[in-house]
PDB file of N, CA, C and O in Angstrom:
ATOM      1  N   MET A   1     110.820 101.454  78.752  1.00  0.00           N
ATOM      2  CA  MET A   1     110.993 101.405  80.195  1.00  0.00           C
ATOM      3  C   MET A   1     110.791  99.995  80.755  1.00  0.00           C
ATOM      4  O   MET A   1     111.381  99.638  81.775  1.00  0.00           O
ATOM      5  N   THR A   2     109.967  99.207  80.095  1.00  0.00           N
ATOM      6  CA  THR A   2     109.673  97.859  80.587  1.00  0.00           C
ATOM      7  C   THR A   2     110.759  96.874  80.319  1.00  0.00           C
ATOM      8  O   THR A   2     110.650  95.732  80.767  1.00  0.00           O
ATOM      9  N   ALA A   3     111.804  97.234  79.618  1.00  0.00           N
ATOM     10  CA  ALA A   3     112.890  96.339  79.331  1.00  0.00           C
ATOM     11  C   ALA A   3     113.551  95.689  80.572  1.00  0.00           C
ATOM     12  O   ALA A   3     113.962  94.529  80.548  1.00  0.00           O
ATOM     13  N   ASN A   4     113.631  96.495  81.657  1.00  0.00           N
ATOM     14  CA  ASN A   4     114.277  95.991  82.914  1.00  0.00           C
ATOM     15  C   ASN A   4     113.289  95.400  83.903  1.00  0.00           C
ATOM     16  O   ASN A   4     113.662  95.071  85.029  1.00  0.00           O
ATOM     17  N   ILE A   5     112.059  95.264  83.508  1.00  0.00           N
ATOM     18  CA  ILE A   5     111.078  94.777  84.469  1.00  0.00           C
ATOM     19  C   ILE A   5     110.911  93.292  84.291  1.00  0.00           C
ATOM     20  O   ILE A   5     110.751  92.766  83.189  1.00  0.00           O
ATOM     21  N   ASP A   6     110.958  92.630  85.463  1.00  0.00           N
ATOM     22  CA  ASP A   6     110.807  91.165  85.496  1.00  0.00           C
ATOM     23  C   ASP A   6     109.470  90.814  84.793  1.00  0.00           C
ATOM     24  O   ASP A   6     108.433  91.419  85.062  1.00  0.00           O
ATOM     25  N   PRO A   7     109.534  89.831  83.898  1.00  0.00           N
ATOM     26  CA  PRO A   7     108.372  89.364  83.112  1.00  0.00           C
ATOM     27  C   PRO A   7     107.210  88.882  83.994  1.00  0.00           C
ATOM     28  O   PRO A   7     106.055  89.143  83.657  1.00  0.00           O
ATOM     29  N   SER A   8     107.466  88.217  85.065  1.00  0.00           N
ATOM     30  CA  SER A   8     106.400  87.839  85.964  1.00  0.00           C
ATOM     31  C   SER A   8     105.703  89.011  86.639  1.00  0.00           C
ATOM     32  O   SER A   8     104.489  88.977  86.838  1.00  0.00           O
ATOM     33  N   LEU A   9     106.449  90.040  86.991  1.00  0.00           N
ATOM     34  CA  LEU A   9     105.873  91.229  87.518  1.00  0.00           C
ATOM     35  C   LEU A   9     104.930  91.921  86.482  1.00  0.00           C
ATOM     36  O   LEU A   9     103.857  92.419  86.825  1.00  0.00           O
ATOM     37  N   LEU A  10     105.369  91.925  85.251  1.00  0.00           N
ATOM     38  CA  LEU A  10     104.589  92.495  84.144  1.00  0.00           C
ATOM     39  C   LEU A  10     103.267  91.704  84.016  1.00  0.00           C
ATOM     40  O   LEU A  10     102.215  92.298  83.780  1.00  0.00           O
ATOM     41  N   GLN A  11     103.320  90.352  84.172  1.00  0.00           N
ATOM     42  CA  GLN A  11     102.172  89.517  84.052  1.00  0.00           C
ATOM     43  C   GLN A  11     101.134  89.862  85.212  1.00  0.00           C
ATOM     44  O   GLN A  11      99.933  90.017  84.990  1.00  0.00           O
ATOM     45  N   VAL A  12     101.695  89.963  86.421  1.00  0.00           N
ATOM     46  CA  VAL A  12     100.855  90.280  87.582  1.00  0.00           C
ATOM     47  C   VAL A  12     100.197  91.635  87.352  1.00  0.00           C
ATOM     48  O   VAL A  12      98.984  91.778  87.505  1.00  0.00           O
ATOM     49  N   ARG A  13     100.995  92.618  86.987  1.00  0.00           N
ATOM     50  CA  ARG A  13     100.425  93.945  86.765  1.00  0.00           C
ATOM     51  C   ARG A  13      99.329  93.980  85.672  1.00  0.00           C
ATOM     52  O   ARG A  13      98.352  94.723  85.765  1.00  0.00           O
ATOM     53  N   ALA A  14      99.534  93.156  84.650  1.00  0.00           N
ATOM     54  CA  ALA A  14      98.473  93.020  83.588  1.00  0.00           C
ATOM     55  C   ALA A  14      97.177  92.439  84.157  1.00  0.00           C
ATOM     56  O   ALA A  14      96.073  92.865  83.816  1.00  0.00           O
ATOM     57  N   ARG A  15      97.352  91.461  85.026  1.00  0.00           N
ATOM     58  CA  ARG A  15      96.174  90.819  85.681  1.00  0.00           C
ATOM     59  C   ARG A  15      95.443  91.781  86.604  1.00  0.00           C
ATOM     60  O   ARG A  15      94.215  91.795  86.679  1.00  0.00           O
ATOM     61  N   VAL A  16      96.246  92.596  87.313  1.00  0.00           N
ATOM     62  CA  VAL A  16      95.665  93.615  88.194  1.00  0.00           C
ATOM     63  C   VAL A  16      94.898  94.634  87.419  1.00  0.00           C
ATOM     64  O   VAL A  16      93.804  95.040  87.813  1.00  0.00           O
ATOM     65  N   ALA A  17      95.475  95.057  86.298  1.00  0.00           N
ATOM     66  CA  ALA A  17      94.841  96.083  85.394  1.00  0.00           C
ATOM     67  C   ALA A  17      93.541  95.474  84.831  1.00  0.00           C
ATOM     68  O   ALA A  17      92.530  96.173  84.752  1.00  0.00           O
ATOM     69  N   ALA A  18      93.547  94.206  84.446  1.00  0.00           N
ATOM     70  CA  ALA A  18      92.312  93.614  83.897  1.00  0.00           C
ATOM     71  C   ALA A  18      91.260  93.494  84.985  1.00  0.00           C
ATOM     72  O   ALA A  18      90.081  93.740  84.727  1.00  0.00           O
ATOM     73  N   ALA A  19      91.653  93.124  86.186  1.00  0.00           N
ATOM     74  CA  ALA A  19      90.660  93.041  87.316  1.00  0.00           C
ATOM     75  C   ALA A  19      90.089  94.457  87.670  1.00  0.00           C
ATOM     76  O   ALA A  19      88.909  94.609  87.989  1.00  0.00           O
ATOM     77  N   ALA A  20      90.983  95.476  87.598  1.00  0.00           N
ATOM     78  CA  ALA A  20      90.485  96.795  87.905  1.00  0.00           C
ATOM     79  C   ALA A  20      89.518  97.282  86.854  1.00  0.00           C
ATOM     80  O   ALA A  20      88.542  97.968  87.158  1.00  0.00           O
ATOM     81  N   ALA A  21      89.794  96.924  85.616  1.00  0.00           N
ATOM     82  CA  ALA A  21      88.908  97.394  84.483  1.00  0.00           C
ATOM     83  C   ALA A  21      87.552  96.674  84.631  1.00  0.00           C
ATOM     84  O   ALA A  21      86.499  97.257  84.373  1.00  0.00           O
ATOM     85  N   LEU A  22      87.599  95.409  85.049  1.00  0.00           N
ATOM     86  CA  LEU A  22      86.344  94.585  85.204  1.00  0.00           C
ATOM     87  C   LEU A  22      85.535  95.174  86.339  1.00  0.00           C
ATOM     88  O   LEU A  22      84.307  95.202  86.265  1.00  0.00           O
ATOM     89  N   ALA A  23      86.168  95.628  87.351  1.00  0.00           N
ATOM     90  CA  ALA A  23      85.545  96.248  88.555  1.00  0.00           C
ATOM     91  C   ALA A  23      85.204  97.723  88.356  1.00  0.00           C
ATOM     92  O   ALA A  23      84.659  98.385  89.238  1.00  0.00           O
ATOM     93  N   LYS A  24      85.546  98.213  87.155  1.00  0.00           N
ATOM     94  CA  LYS A  24      85.374  99.642  86.863  1.00  0.00           C
ATOM     95  C   LYS A  24      86.095 100.522  87.803  1.00  0.00           C
ATOM     96  O   LYS A  24      85.541 101.529  88.244  1.00  0.00           O
ATOM     97  N   ARG A  25      87.333 100.191  88.144  1.00  0.00           N
ATOM     98  CA  ARG A  25      88.184 100.958  89.055  1.00  0.00           C
ATOM     99  C   ARG A  25      89.397 101.450  88.237  1.00  0.00           C
ATOM    100  O   ARG A  25      89.826 100.844  87.255  1.00  0.00           O
ATOM    101  N   ASP A  26      89.905 102.577  88.712  1.00  0.00           N
ATOM    102  CA  ASP A  26      91.159 103.128  88.103  1.00  0.00           C
ATOM    103  C   ASP A  26      92.288 102.278  88.684  1.00  0.00           C
ATOM    104  O   ASP A  26      92.464 102.161  89.897  1.00  0.00           O
ATOM    105  N   VAL A  27      93.048 101.690  87.745  1.00  0.00           N
ATOM    106  CA  VAL A  27      94.233 100.840  88.262  1.00  0.00           C
ATOM    107  C   VAL A  27      95.248 101.665  89.016  1.00  0.00           C
ATOM    108  O   VAL A  27      96.046 101.100  89.764  1.00  0.00           O
ATOM    109  N   ALA A  28      95.255 102.989  88.853  1.00  0.00           N
ATOM    110  CA  ALA A  28      96.159 103.798  89.613  1.00  0.00           C
ATOM    111  C   ALA A  28      95.791 103.861  91.089  1.00  0.00           C
ATOM    112  O   ALA A  28      96.621 104.219  91.924  1.00  0.00           O
ATOM    113  N   GLU A  29      94.565 103.517  91.406  1.00  0.00           N
ATOM    114  CA  GLU A  29      94.163 103.477  92.798  1.00  0.00           C
ATOM    115  C   GLU A  29      94.388 102.147  93.477  1.00  0.00           C
ATOM    116  O   GLU A  29      94.047 101.984  94.649  1.00  0.00           O
ATOM    117  N   VAL A  30      94.945 101.213  92.777  1.00  0.00           N
ATOM    118  CA  VAL A  30      95.224  99.872  93.326  1.00  0.00           C
ATOM    119  C   VAL A  30      96.732  99.759  93.636  1.00  0.00           C
ATOM    120  O   VAL A  30      97.578 100.066  92.796  1.00  0.00           O
ATOM    121  N   THR A  31      97.033  99.319  94.843  1.00  0.00           N
ATOM    122  CA  THR A  31      98.410  99.135  95.207  1.00  0.00           C
ATOM    123  C   THR A  31      98.745  97.617  95.223  1.00  0.00           C
ATOM    124  O   THR A  31      98.142  96.842  95.966  1.00  0.00           O
ATOM    125  N   LEU A  32      99.664  97.249  94.430  1.00  0.00           N
ATOM    126  CA  LEU A  32     100.177  95.888  94.388  1.00  0.00           C
ATOM    127  C   LEU A  32     101.310  95.755  95.446  1.00  0.00           C
ATOM    128  O   LEU A  32     102.346  96.412  95.348  1.00  0.00           O
ATOM    129  N   ILE A  33     101.088  94.926  96.409  1.00  0.00           N
ATOM    130  CA  ILE A  33     102.015  94.748  97.463  1.00  0.00           C
ATOM    131  C   ILE A  33     102.668  93.392  97.347  1.00  0.00           C
ATOM    132  O   ILE A  33     101.955  92.393  97.448  1.00  0.00           O
ATOM    133  N   ALA A  34     103.915  93.279  97.150  1.00  0.00           N
ATOM    134  CA  ALA A  34     104.633  92.029  97.010  1.00  0.00           C
ATOM    135  C   ALA A  34     104.937  91.538  98.420  1.00  0.00           C
ATOM    136  O   ALA A  34     105.627  92.254  99.146  1.00  0.00           O
ATOM    137  N   VAL A  35     104.486  90.401  98.849  1.00  0.00           N
ATOM    138  CA  VAL A  35     104.745  89.857 100.156  1.00  0.00           C
ATOM    139  C   VAL A  35     106.127  89.229 100.122  1.00  0.00           C
ATOM    140  O   VAL A  35     106.386  88.292  99.367  1.00  0.00           O
ATOM    141  N   SER A  36     106.989  89.754 100.938  1.00  0.00           N
ATOM    142  CA  SER A  36     108.425  89.406 100.822  1.00  0.00           C
ATOM    143  C   SER A  36     108.885  88.608 102.091  1.00  0.00           C
ATOM    144  O   SER A  36     110.089  88.486 102.316  1.00  0.00           O
ATOM    145  N   LYS A  37     107.968  88.078 102.900  1.00  0.00           N
ATOM    146  CA  LYS A  37     108.391  87.262 104.039  1.00  0.00           C
ATOM    147  C   LYS A  37     109.029  86.025 103.538  1.00  0.00           C
ATOM    148  O   LYS A  37     108.601  85.474 102.524  1.00  0.00           O
ATOM    149  N   THR A  38     109.995  85.585 104.179  1.00  0.00           N
ATOM    150  CA  THR A  38     110.807  84.434 103.839  1.00  0.00           C
ATOM    151  C   THR A  38     111.679  84.608 102.625  1.00  0.00           C
ATOM    152  O   THR A  38     112.403  83.677 102.271  1.00  0.00           O
ATOM    153  N   ARG A  39     111.651  85.742 101.971  1.00  0.00           N
ATOM    154  CA  ARG A  39     112.483  85.995 100.772  1.00  0.00           C
ATOM    155  C   ARG A  39     113.779  86.700 101.203  1.00  0.00           C
ATOM    156  O   ARG A  39     113.836  87.483 102.151  1.00  0.00           O
ATOM    157  N   SER A  40     114.771  86.367 100.453  1.00  0.00           N
ATOM    158  CA  SER A  40     116.147  86.947 100.761  1.00  0.00           C
ATOM    159  C   SER A  40     116.169  88.389 100.207  1.00  0.00           C
ATOM    160  O   SER A  40     115.358  88.802  99.378  1.00  0.00           O
ATOM    161  N   ALA A  41     117.160  89.106 100.733  1.00  0.00           N
ATOM    162  CA  ALA A  41     117.428  90.466 100.229  1.00  0.00           C
ATOM    163  C   ALA A  41     117.713  90.424  98.688  1.00  0.00           C
ATOM    164  O   ALA A  41     117.282  91.302  97.939  1.00  0.00           O
ATOM    165  N   VAL A  42     118.443  89.385  98.259  1.00  0.00           N
ATOM    166  CA  VAL A  42     118.788  89.315  96.832  1.00  0.00           C
ATOM    167  C   VAL A  42     117.524  89.135  96.012  1.00  0.00           C
ATOM    168  O   VAL A  42     117.408  89.770  94.964  1.00  0.00           O
ATOM    169  N   GLU A  43     116.533  88.278  96.437  1.00  0.00           N
ATOM    170  CA  GLU A  43     115.341  88.118  95.756  1.00  0.00           C
ATOM    171  C   GLU A  43     114.500  89.437  95.687  1.00  0.00           C
ATOM    172  O   GLU A  43     113.917  89.786  94.661  1.00  0.00           O
ATOM    173  N   ILE A  44     114.484  90.102  96.797  1.00  0.00           N
ATOM    174  CA  ILE A  44     113.744  91.399  96.882  1.00  0.00           C
ATOM    175  C   ILE A  44     114.436  92.428  95.949  1.00  0.00           C
ATOM    176  O   ILE A  44     113.765  93.177  95.238  1.00  0.00           O
ATOM    177  N   GLU A  45     115.716  92.449  95.966  1.00  0.00           N
ATOM    178  CA  GLU A  45     116.463  93.411  95.064  1.00  0.00           C
ATOM    179  C   GLU A  45     116.048  93.262  93.548  1.00  0.00           C
ATOM    180  O   GLU A  45     116.036  94.237  92.797  1.00  0.00           O
ATOM    181  N   ALA A  46     115.726  92.059  93.164  1.00  0.00           N
ATOM    182  CA  ALA A  46     115.295  91.855  91.739  1.00  0.00           C
ATOM    183  C   ALA A  46     114.022  92.613  91.474  1.00  0.00           C
ATOM    184  O   ALA A  46     113.856  93.224  90.418  1.00  0.00           O
ATOM    185  N   LEU A  47     113.139  92.575  92.419  1.00  0.00           N
ATOM    186  CA  LEU A  47     111.832  93.376  92.169  1.00  0.00           C
ATOM    187  C   LEU A  47     112.102  94.855  92.337  1.00  0.00           C
ATOM    188  O   LEU A  47     111.548  95.658  91.586  1.00  0.00           O
ATOM    189  N   LEU A  48     112.924  95.246  93.282  1.00  0.00           N
ATOM    190  CA  LEU A  48     113.291  96.694  93.396  1.00  0.00           C
ATOM    191  C   LEU A  48     113.924  97.174  92.151  1.00  0.00           C
ATOM    192  O   LEU A  48     113.650  98.300  91.738  1.00  0.00           O
ATOM    193  N   ALA A  49     114.779  96.377  91.499  1.00  0.00           N
ATOM    194  CA  ALA A  49     115.437  96.781  90.265  1.00  0.00           C
ATOM    195  C   ALA A  49     114.392  96.908  89.124  1.00  0.00           C
ATOM    196  O   ALA A  49     114.632  97.592  88.129  1.00  0.00           O
ATOM    197  N   SER A  50     113.224  96.231  89.292  1.00  0.00           N
ATOM    198  CA  SER A  50     112.138  96.308  88.357  1.00  0.00           C
ATOM    199  C   SER A  50     111.188  97.482  88.683  1.00  0.00           C
ATOM    200  O   SER A  50     110.103  97.572  88.108  1.00  0.00           O
ATOM    201  N   HIS A  51     111.588  98.374  89.597  1.00  0.00           N
ATOM    202  CA  HIS A  51     110.856  99.528  89.980  1.00  0.00           C
ATOM    203  C   HIS A  51     109.553  99.186  90.813  1.00  0.00           C
ATOM    204  O   HIS A  51     108.592  99.955  90.810  1.00  0.00           O
ATOM    205  N   HIS A  52     109.560  98.101  91.465  1.00  0.00           N
ATOM    206  CA  HIS A  52     108.448  97.769  92.379  1.00  0.00           C
ATOM    207  C   HIS A  52     108.875  98.262  93.774  1.00  0.00           C
ATOM    208  O   HIS A  52     109.959  97.921  94.247  1.00  0.00           O
ATOM    209  N   ILE A  53     107.996  99.089  94.450  1.00  0.00           N
ATOM    210  CA  ILE A  53     108.393  99.621  95.714  1.00  0.00           C
ATOM    211  C   ILE A  53     107.494  99.298  96.917  1.00  0.00           C
ATOM    212  O   ILE A  53     107.772  99.691  98.050  1.00  0.00           O
ATOM    213  N   ASP A  54     106.469  98.608  96.645  1.00  0.00           N
ATOM    214  CA  ASP A  54     105.527  98.203  97.811  1.00  0.00           C
ATOM    215  C   ASP A  54     105.704  96.745  98.193  1.00  0.00           C
ATOM    216  O   ASP A  54     105.518  95.833  97.388  1.00  0.00           O
ATOM    217  N   PHE A  55     106.072  96.563  99.455  1.00  0.00           N
ATOM    218  CA  PHE A  55     106.364  95.235  99.961  1.00  0.00           C
ATOM    219  C   PHE A  55     105.631  95.047 101.325  1.00  0.00           C
ATOM    220  O   PHE A  55     105.501  95.979 102.118  1.00  0.00           O
ATOM    221  N   GLY A  56     105.183  93.847 101.542  1.00  0.00           N
ATOM    222  CA  GLY A  56     104.510  93.513 102.808  1.00  0.00           C
ATOM    223  C   GLY A  56     105.311  92.455 103.584  1.00  0.00           C
ATOM    224  O   GLY A  56     105.881  91.529 103.008  1.00  0.00           O
ATOM    225  N   GLU A  57     105.330  92.626 104.868  1.00  0.00           N
ATOM    226  CA  GLU A  57     106.051  91.673 105.755  1.00  0.00           C
ATOM    227  C   GLU A  57     105.087  91.463 106.976  1.00  0.00           C
ATOM    228  O   GLU A  57     104.303  92.339 107.342  1.00  0.00           O
ATOM    229  N   ASN A  58     105.200  90.285 107.554  1.00  0.00           N
ATOM    230  CA  ASN A  58     104.423  90.073 108.780  1.00  0.00           C
ATOM    231  C   ASN A  58     105.247  89.569 109.962  1.00  0.00           C
ATOM    232  O   ASN A  58     104.731  89.207 111.019  1.00  0.00           O
ATOM    233  N   ARG A  59     106.557  89.567 109.720  1.00  0.00           N
ATOM    234  CA  ARG A  59     107.497  89.127 110.764  1.00  0.00           C
ATOM    235  C   ARG A  59     108.482  90.342 111.050  1.00  0.00           C
ATOM    236  O   ARG A  59     109.340  90.705 110.245  1.00  0.00           O
ATOM    237  N   VAL A  60     108.267  90.906 112.247  1.00  0.00           N
ATOM    238  CA  VAL A  60     109.018  92.057 112.604  1.00  0.00           C
ATOM    239  C   VAL A  60     110.549  91.697 112.672  1.00  0.00           C
ATOM    240  O   VAL A  60     111.366  92.413 112.093  1.00  0.00           O
ATOM    241  N   SER A  61     110.923  90.608 113.367  1.00  0.00           N
ATOM    242  CA  SER A  61     112.350  90.317 113.521  1.00  0.00           C
ATOM    243  C   SER A  61     113.036  90.021 112.166  1.00  0.00           C
ATOM    244  O   SER A  61     114.176  90.420 111.927  1.00  0.00           O
ATOM    245  N   GLU A  62     112.284  89.295 111.274  1.00  0.00           N
ATOM    246  CA  GLU A  62     112.875  89.044 109.955  1.00  0.00           C
ATOM    247  C   GLU A  62     113.014  90.332 109.162  1.00  0.00           C
ATOM    248  O   GLU A  62     113.957  90.473 108.384  1.00  0.00           O
ATOM    249  N   SER A  63     112.102  91.268 109.342  1.00  0.00           N
ATOM    250  CA  SER A  63     112.151  92.442 108.574  1.00  0.00           C
ATOM    251  C   SER A  63     113.262  93.392 109.044  1.00  0.00           C
ATOM    252  O   SER A  63     113.881  94.115 108.263  1.00  0.00           O
ATOM    253  N   GLU A  64     113.475  93.347 110.349  1.00  0.00           N
ATOM    254  CA  GLU A  64     114.576  94.133 110.927  1.00  0.00           C
ATOM    255  C   GLU A  64     115.954  93.665 110.387  1.00  0.00           C
ATOM    256  O   GLU A  64     116.901  94.449 110.327  1.00  0.00           O
ATOM    257  N   GLY A  65     116.043  92.418 110.011  1.00  0.00           N
ATOM    258  CA  GLY A  65     117.343  91.893 109.466  1.00  0.00           C
ATOM    259  C   GLY A  65     117.555  92.179 108.047  1.00  0.00           C
ATOM    260  O   GLY A  65     118.698  92.096 107.597  1.00  0.00           O
ATOM    261  N   LYS A  66     116.574  92.506 107.294  1.00  0.00           N
ATOM    262  CA  LYS A  66     116.898  92.740 105.815  1.00  0.00           C
ATOM    263  C   LYS A  66     116.497  94.085 105.287  1.00  0.00           C
ATOM    264  O   LYS A  66     117.073  94.526 104.293  1.00  0.00           O
ATOM    265  N   TRP A  67     115.538  94.774 105.889  1.00  0.00           N
ATOM    266  CA  TRP A  67     115.052  96.006 105.287  1.00  0.00           C
ATOM    267  C   TRP A  67     115.871  97.270 105.558  1.00  0.00           C
ATOM    268  O   TRP A  67     115.858  98.165 104.713  1.00  0.00           O
ATOM    269  N   PRO A  68     116.567  97.397 106.657  1.00  0.00           N
ATOM    270  CA  PRO A  68     117.363  98.598 106.841  1.00  0.00           C
ATOM    271  C   PRO A  68     118.412  98.803 105.721  1.00  0.00           C
ATOM    272  O   PRO A  68     118.607  99.913 105.225  1.00  0.00           O
ATOM    273  N   ALA A  69     119.051  97.737 105.359  1.00  0.00           N
ATOM    274  CA  ALA A  69     120.116  97.836 104.280  1.00  0.00           C
ATOM    275  C   ALA A  69     119.411  98.067 102.921  1.00  0.00           C
ATOM    276  O   ALA A  69     119.884  98.887 102.134  1.00  0.00           O
ATOM    277  N   LEU A  70     118.315  97.379 102.631  1.00  0.00           N
ATOM    278  CA  LEU A  70     117.559  97.598 101.439  1.00  0.00           C
ATOM    279  C   LEU A  70     117.057  99.029 101.268  1.00  0.00           C
ATOM    280  O   LEU A  70     117.093  99.621 100.189  1.00  0.00           O
ATOM    281  N   ARG A  71     116.574  99.558 102.431  1.00  0.00           N
ATOM    282  CA  ARG A  71     116.033 100.912 102.381  1.00  0.00           C
ATOM    283  C   ARG A  71     117.168 101.945 102.175  1.00  0.00           C
ATOM    284  O   ARG A  71     116.929 103.027 101.640  1.00  0.00           O
ATOM    285  N   THR A  72     118.329 101.622 102.578  1.00  0.00           N
ATOM    286  CA  THR A  72     119.462 102.550 102.348  1.00  0.00           C
ATOM    287  C   THR A  72     119.689 102.726 100.874  1.00  0.00           C
ATOM    288  O   THR A  72     119.922 103.846 100.419  1.00  0.00           O
ATOM    289  N   ARG A  73     119.626 101.623 100.088  1.00  0.00           N
ATOM    290  CA  ARG A  73     119.860 101.667  98.710  1.00  0.00           C
ATOM    291  C   ARG A  73     118.588 102.122  97.904  1.00  0.00           C
ATOM    292  O   ARG A  73     118.706 102.759  96.857  1.00  0.00           O
ATOM    293  N   TRP A  74     117.426 101.790  98.404  1.00  0.00           N
ATOM    294  CA  TRP A  74     116.165 102.193  97.778  1.00  0.00           C
ATOM    295  C   TRP A  74     115.255 102.908  98.852  1.00  0.00           C
ATOM    296  O   TRP A  74     114.369 102.308  99.460  1.00  0.00           O
ATOM    297  N   PRO A  75     115.530 104.143  99.018  1.00  0.00           N
ATOM    298  CA  PRO A  75     114.753 104.895 100.101  1.00  0.00           C
ATOM    299  C   PRO A  75     113.281 105.115  99.731  1.00  0.00           C
ATOM    300  O   PRO A  75     112.473 105.498 100.577  1.00  0.00           O
ATOM    301  N   GLU A  76     112.942 104.871  98.469  1.00  0.00           N
ATOM    302  CA  GLU A  76     111.535 105.143  98.056  1.00  0.00           C
ATOM    303  C   GLU A  76     110.591 103.958  98.412  1.00  0.00           C
ATOM    304  O   GLU A  76     109.381 104.051  98.203  1.00  0.00           O
ATOM    305  N   VAL A  77     111.148 102.852  98.946  1.00  0.00           N
ATOM    306  CA  VAL A  77     110.357 101.694  99.296  1.00  0.00           C
ATOM    307  C   VAL A  77     109.285 102.013 100.283  1.00  0.00           C
ATOM    308  O   VAL A  77     109.495 102.797 101.208  1.00  0.00           O
ATOM    309  N   ARG A  78     108.160 101.428 100.105  1.00  0.00           N
ATOM    310  CA  ARG A  78     107.022 101.605 101.056  1.00  0.00           C
ATOM    311  C   ARG A  78     106.808 100.145 101.570  1.00  0.00           C
ATOM    312  O   ARG A  78     106.376  99.237 100.860  1.00  0.00           O
ATOM    313  N   LEU A  79     107.160 100.020 102.883  1.00  0.00           N
ATOM    314  CA  LEU A  79     107.041  98.768 103.610  1.00  0.00           C
ATOM    315  C   LEU A  79     105.732  98.730 104.420  1.00  0.00           C
ATOM    316  O   LEU A  79     105.445  99.611 105.230  1.00  0.00           O
ATOM    317  N   HIS A  80     104.983  97.701 104.168  1.00  0.00           N
ATOM    318  CA  HIS A  80     103.690  97.501 104.872  1.00  0.00           C
ATOM    319  C   HIS A  80     103.699  96.370 105.811  1.00  0.00           C
ATOM    320  O   HIS A  80     104.166  95.282 105.474  1.00  0.00           O
ATOM    321  N   PHE A  81     103.193  96.588 106.996  1.00  0.00           N
ATOM    322  CA  PHE A  81     103.106  95.459 107.917  1.00  0.00           C
ATOM    323  C   PHE A  81     101.736  94.815 107.671  1.00  0.00           C
ATOM    324  O   PHE A  81     100.717  95.502 107.610  1.00  0.00           O
ATOM    325  N   ILE A  82     101.733  93.514 107.535  1.00  0.00           N
ATOM    326  CA  ILE A  82     100.470  92.789 107.211  1.00  0.00           C
ATOM    327  C   ILE A  82     100.303  91.748 108.258  1.00  0.00           C
ATOM    328  O   ILE A  82     101.280  91.154 108.715  1.00  0.00           O
ATOM    329  N   GLY A  83      99.096  91.513 108.647  1.00  0.00           N
ATOM    330  CA  GLY A  83      98.843  90.464 109.651  1.00  0.00           C
ATOM    331  C   GLY A  83      98.733  91.040 111.024  1.00  0.00           C
ATOM    332  O   GLY A  83      98.643  92.256 111.188  1.00  0.00           O
ATOM    333  N   GLN A  84      98.738  90.168 112.039  1.00  0.00           N
ATOM    334  CA  GLN A  84      98.618  90.561 113.436  1.00  0.00           C
ATOM    335  C   GLN A  84      99.959  90.956 114.000  1.00  0.00           C
ATOM    336  O   GLN A  84     101.013  90.461 113.601  1.00  0.00           O
ATOM    337  N   LEU A  85      99.871  91.890 114.964  1.00  0.00           N
ATOM    338  CA  LEU A  85     101.116  92.376 115.595  1.00  0.00           C
ATOM    339  C   LEU A  85     101.001  92.112 117.092  1.00  0.00           C
ATOM    340  O   LEU A  85     100.012  92.479 117.726  1.00  0.00           O
ATOM    341  N   GLN A  86     102.038  91.463 117.655  1.00  0.00           N
ATOM    342  CA  GLN A  86     102.061  91.236 119.080  1.00  0.00           C
ATOM    343  C   GLN A  86     102.473  92.612 119.758  1.00  0.00           C
ATOM    344  O   GLN A  86     103.335  93.339 119.264  1.00  0.00           O
ATOM    345  N   SER A  87     101.806  92.906 120.901  1.00  0.00           N
ATOM    346  CA  SER A  87     102.080  94.212 121.510  1.00  0.00           C
ATOM    347  C   SER A  87     103.554  94.353 121.935  1.00  0.00           C
ATOM    348  O   SER A  87     104.057  95.477 121.929  1.00  0.00           O
ATOM    349  N   ASN A  88     104.257  93.305 122.295  1.00  0.00           N
ATOM    350  CA  ASN A  88     105.641  93.401 122.682  1.00  0.00           C
ATOM    351  C   ASN A  88     106.532  93.710 121.505  1.00  0.00           C
ATOM    352  O   ASN A  88     107.708  94.016 121.705  1.00  0.00           O
ATOM    353  N   LYS A  89     106.016  93.644 120.252  1.00  0.00           N
ATOM    354  CA  LYS A  89     106.934  93.971 119.112  1.00  0.00           C
ATOM    355  C   LYS A  89     106.449  95.291 118.434  1.00  0.00           C
ATOM    356  O   LYS A  89     106.932  95.642 117.358  1.00  0.00           O
ATOM    357  N   ALA A  90     105.522  95.994 119.053  1.00  0.00           N
ATOM    358  CA  ALA A  90     104.959  97.202 118.457  1.00  0.00           C
ATOM    359  C   ALA A  90     106.023  98.263 118.243  1.00  0.00           C
ATOM    360  O   ALA A  90     106.076  98.856 117.166  1.00  0.00           O
ATOM    361  N   SER A  91     106.863  98.523 119.218  1.00  0.00           N
ATOM    362  CA  SER A  91     107.883  99.555 119.034  1.00  0.00           C
ATOM    363  C   SER A  91     108.889  99.165 117.979  1.00  0.00           C
ATOM    364  O   SER A  91     109.403 100.024 117.262  1.00  0.00           O
ATOM    365  N   HIS A  92     109.169  97.922 117.878  1.00  0.00           N
ATOM    366  CA  HIS A  92     110.106  97.501 116.794  1.00  0.00           C
ATOM    367  C   HIS A  92     109.446  97.633 115.413  1.00  0.00           C
ATOM    368  O   HIS A  92     110.097  97.987 114.431  1.00  0.00           O
ATOM    369  N   ALA A  93     108.153  97.343 115.364  1.00  0.00           N
ATOM    370  CA  ALA A  93     107.445  97.465 114.074  1.00  0.00           C
ATOM    371  C   ALA A  93     107.345  98.916 113.603  1.00  0.00           C
ATOM    372  O   ALA A  93     107.441  99.196 112.408  1.00  0.00           O
ATOM    373  N   VAL A  94     107.153  99.835 114.551  1.00  0.00           N
ATOM    374  CA  VAL A  94     107.093 101.280 114.226  1.00  0.00           C
ATOM    375  C   VAL A  94     108.434 101.730 113.698  1.00  0.00           C
ATOM    376  O   VAL A  94     108.477 102.517 112.753  1.00  0.00           O
ATOM    377  N   ALA A  95     109.493 101.282 114.247  1.00  0.00           N
ATOM    378  CA  ALA A  95     110.881 101.672 113.796  1.00  0.00           C
ATOM    379  C   ALA A  95     111.098 101.081 112.428  1.00  0.00           C
ATOM    380  O   ALA A  95     111.675 101.756 111.575  1.00  0.00           O
ATOM    381  N   THR A  96     110.685  99.895 112.170  1.00  0.00           N
ATOM    382  CA  THR A  96     111.006  99.222 110.850  1.00  0.00           C
ATOM    383  C   THR A  96     110.021  99.649 109.751  1.00  0.00           C
ATOM    384  O   THR A  96     110.415  99.893 108.611  1.00  0.00           O
ATOM    385  N   PHE A  97     108.719  99.736 110.121  1.00  0.00           N
ATOM    386  CA  PHE A  97     107.738  99.963 108.991  1.00  0.00           C
ATOM    387  C   PHE A  97     107.423 101.487 108.961  1.00  0.00           C
ATOM    388  O   PHE A  97     106.642 101.941 108.125  1.00  0.00           O
TER     389      PHE A  97
END
């Protein structure tokens, strides 16, 4: 199953597993969130094709431009808003995230 997974993603997952073991935590309880701000949809699709589904964004307007189409193709994506949110963008954030 790992044949289609990006090698750098495998390396990061291995480091997360090692850190979880060191902390005596179950790695299944750790969520690796790839921060996708400033990344294109094409770059994000490469990770989605590697079965990574958790992504973080901190720019509502940028997210509105790329995630609706990506979510159509990969509905299992879990998009996380990270950082501070301006109150005037709250309704847009709720719709996107």
